C-alpha positions as CSV (number, residue, x, y, z in Angstrom):
1,M,0.0,0.0,0.0
2,K,2.8,2.4,0.9
3,V,4.8,1.7,-2.2
4,E,1.6,2.2,-4.4
5,H,1.1,5.5,-2.7
6,N,4.7,6.7,-3.3
7,I,4.3,5.7,-6.9
8,K,1.2,7.8,-7.2
9,L,3.0,10.8,-5.6
10,I,6.0,10.4,-8.1
11,K,3.6,10.1,-11.1
12,K,1.9,13.2,-10.0
13,F,5.0,15.1,-9.5
14,V,6.1,14.1,-13.0
15,R,2.9,15.3,-14.6
16,I,3.1,18.8,-12.7
17,S,6.7,19.0,-13.9
18,K,6.1,18.3,-17.6
19,L,5.5,21.9,-18.4
20,E,9.1,22.8,-18.7
21,P,12.3,20.4,-18.7
22,G,14.3,22.9,-16.7
23,T,11.6,23.0,-14.0
24,F,11.5,19.3,-14.0
25,I,15.2,19.0,-13.4
26,V,15.3,21.6,-10.4
27,N,12.3,20.0,-8.9
28,A,13.7,16.6,-9.2
29,C,17.0,17.6,-7.7
30,I,15.4,19.0,-4.8
31,L,12.9,16.2,-4.3
32,L,15.8,13.7,-4.4
33,V,18.0,15.6,-1.8
34,L,15.0,15.7,0.5
35,L,14.2,12.1,0.0
36,F,17.8,10.9,0.8
37,R,18.0,13.4,3.6
38,Y,14.8,11.9,5.3
39,K,16.0,8.4,5.0
40,K,13.6,7.7,2.2
41,A,16.0,6.0,-0.1
42,E,13.7,3.5,-1.3
43,V,11.3,6.3,-2.5
44,A,14.3,8.2,-4.1
45,F,15.2,5.1,-6.1
46,L,11.7,4.6,-7.1
47,F,11.5,8.0,-8.4
48,I,14.6,7.8,-10.4
49,R,13.3,4.4,-12.0
50,V,10.0,6.1,-12.8
51,T,11.4,9.4,-14.3
52,M,14.3,7.7,-16.2
53,K,12.0,6.0,-18.6
54,K,10.7,9.3,-19.6
55,Y,13.8,11.4,-19.4
56,F,16.5,8.9,-20.2
57,P,17.4,10.4,-23.6
58,F,17.8,13.8,-21.9
59,F,20.0,12.2,-19.3
60,L,22.0,10.4,-21.7
61,L,22.8,13.4,-23.8
62,L,23.6,15.5,-20.6
63,S,26.0,12.7,-19.6
64,L,27.8,12.6,-22.9
65,I,28.2,16.3,-23.2
66,F,29.6,16.4,-19.5
67,C,32.1,13.5,-20.5
68,F,33.5,15.1,-23.7
69,S,33.9,18.6,-22.2
70,C,35.9,17.0,-19.4
71,K,38.1,15.3,-21.9
72,K,38.7,18.4,-23.8
73,T,39.5,20.2,-20.6
74,I,42.1,17.7,-19.7
75,E,43.6,17.8,-23.2
76,N,43.8,21.5,-23.0
77,I,45.5,21.5,-19.5
78,S,48.1,18.9,-20.9
79,Q,48.8,20.9,-23.9
80,S,49.3,24.0,-21.9
81,T,51.6,22.2,-19.5
82,F,53.7,20.9,-22.2
83,E,53.9,24.5,-23.8
84,K,54.9,25.9,-20.5
85,Y,57.6,23.1,-19.9
86,F,59.1,23.5,-23.4
87,D,59.0,27.2,-23.1
88,K,60.6,27.4,-19.6
89,Y,63.3,24.8,-19.9
90,V,64.1,24.3,-23.6
91,I,63.5,27.4,-25.7
92,G,66.2,30.0,-25.3
93,S,68.5,27.9,-23.2
94,N,72.0,26.9,-23.8
95,F,72.4,23.1,-24.5
96,K,75.7,21.0,-24.8
97,V,75.8,17.5,-26.4
98,T,77.0,15.4,-23.5
99,L,76.4,12.1,-25.3
100,A,76.2,11.4,-29.1
101,K,76.4,7.6,-29.9
102,D,75.7,5.5,-32.8
103,G,75.8,1.9,-31.5
104,T,79.4,1.7,-30.2
105,T,80.9,4.8,-32.0
106,D,81.0,7.8,-29.7
107,F,80.7,11.3,-31.5
108,T,80.4,13.3,-28.4
109,S,83.9,14.9,-28.7
110,E,83.0,16.4,-31.9
111,Y,80.4,18.5,-30.2
112,E,82.4,19.4,-27.1
113,D,83.0,23.0,-28.2
114,Y,79.5,23.7,-29.5
115,N,76.5,25.6,-27.6
116,F,73.1,24.8,-29.1
117,I,70.1,27.2,-28.6
118,L,66.6,26.7,-29.8
119,L,64.9,30.1,-30.3
120,K,61.2,30.7,-30.7
121,T,59.3,31.6,-33.6
122,D,56.2,29.9,-32.1
123,F,55.8,27.1,-29.5
124,H,56.3,24.4,-32.3
125,H,59.0,25.9,-34.7
126,G,62.0,28.3,-34.6
127,P,65.6,28.7,-35.7
128,L,68.4,26.7,-34.1
129,K,71.9,28.2,-33.4
130,A,75.0,26.3,-33.2
131,T,78.1,28.2,-31.9
132,N,81.5,27.2,-31.1
133,G,83.2,30.5,-30.3
134,T,84.7,31.1,-33.8
135,S,81.5,30.4,-36.0
136,E,77.8,30.5,-35.8
137,N,75.7,28.1,-37.9
138,T,71.9,28.5,-38.1
139,G,69.4,25.7,-38.7
140,T,65.8,25.0,-37.7
141,W,64.0,23.1,-35.0
142,S,60.4,21.9,-34.9
143,T,58.3,19.7,-32.7
144,N,54.8,18.0,-32.8
145,D,51.6,18.9,-30.8
146,D,52.3,16.7,-27.9
147,Y,56.1,17.6,-27.8
148,S,57.3,14.1,-28.1
149,K,59.3,14.8,-31.3
150,L,62.1,17.1,-32.1
151,I,63.2,17.6,-35.6
152,I,66.8,19.2,-35.8
153,T,67.9,20.6,-39.2
154,L,71.5,22.1,-39.5
155,P,73.6,23.0,-42.6
156,D,74.6,19.8,-44.3
157,S,77.8,21.2,-45.4
158,I,79.4,20.7,-42.1
159,A,79.9,16.9,-41.7
160,K,79.5,16.6,-38.1
161,F,75.9,17.9,-38.1
162,K,74.8,14.9,-40.2
163,F,74.4,13.0,-37.1
164,L,72.2,15.5,-35.4
165,N,70.1,16.2,-38.5
166,R,67.1,14.0,-38.2
167,S,63.7,13.5,-36.4
168,W,64.2,12.5,-32.6
169,R,62.0,11.3,-30.1
170,F,62.1,12.2,-26.5
171,T,63.0,9.2,-24.2
172,K,63.3,11.5,-21.2
173,K,62.7,15.3,-20.8
174,E,64.0,15.8,-17.4
175,V,65.9,19.1,-16.8
176,P,68.9,19.6,-17.1
177,T,69.2,16.6,-19.7
178,L,67.2,15.9,-22.8
179,Q,67.5,12.4,-23.8
180,L,66.7,11.5,-27.5
181,A,66.6,8.6,-29.8
182,P,65.7,8.4,-33.5
183,W,61.9,8.8,-34.3
184,G,60.3,5.6,-35.6
185,S,63.4,3.5,-35.3
186,D,65.0,1.1,-32.8
187,D,68.5,1.9,-33.9
188,P,71.0,2.1,-31.0
189,I,71.4,5.9,-31.6
190,T,71.5,8.2,-28.6
191,L,71.7,11.9,-28.1
192,Y,71.8,13.6,-24.7
193,M,71.6,17.4,-24.7
194,T,72.4,19.1,-21.2
195,R,71.2,22.6,-20.3
196,Q,74.0,24.9,-19.1
């Protein structure tokens, strides 16, 4: 008898609230809070069951919008974090090559006099300067949207830059040392660039 009475009250509430969806949602939230507060959980669950039949598409749409908006916010936060990190610790900083290896061949000594500076055109591209005290060579650098890739391009006319000229993937981005390996390859090639 009590359950039937509760069903009648809920159906009456649904009929009254049919006039405007916004009114229904506000009233439904208030009713649910009151029912749970006064230990009427079984009535609250009954209310949810009765109203969900009619408003299920609305609640489903609302849930999907909420889920997708959260994902976009998380992506935007991550993107902003990567940009800030790259801007603060990489762009405009002096880097020295502290390890350059191709298998067992060590090229590190060829770069000991060079400082490398990534300058900014925007957050994903810019000029790259390689200076050794007597000469300055200019190339370019670029990265992808998630900053997992670094493309270095320096003049091919200088033989020692051929090792550096490639697409690199970051294996570790901890300051002060950026650890890189060839993009899309498992070749035992390693490049460490340490911030000065």
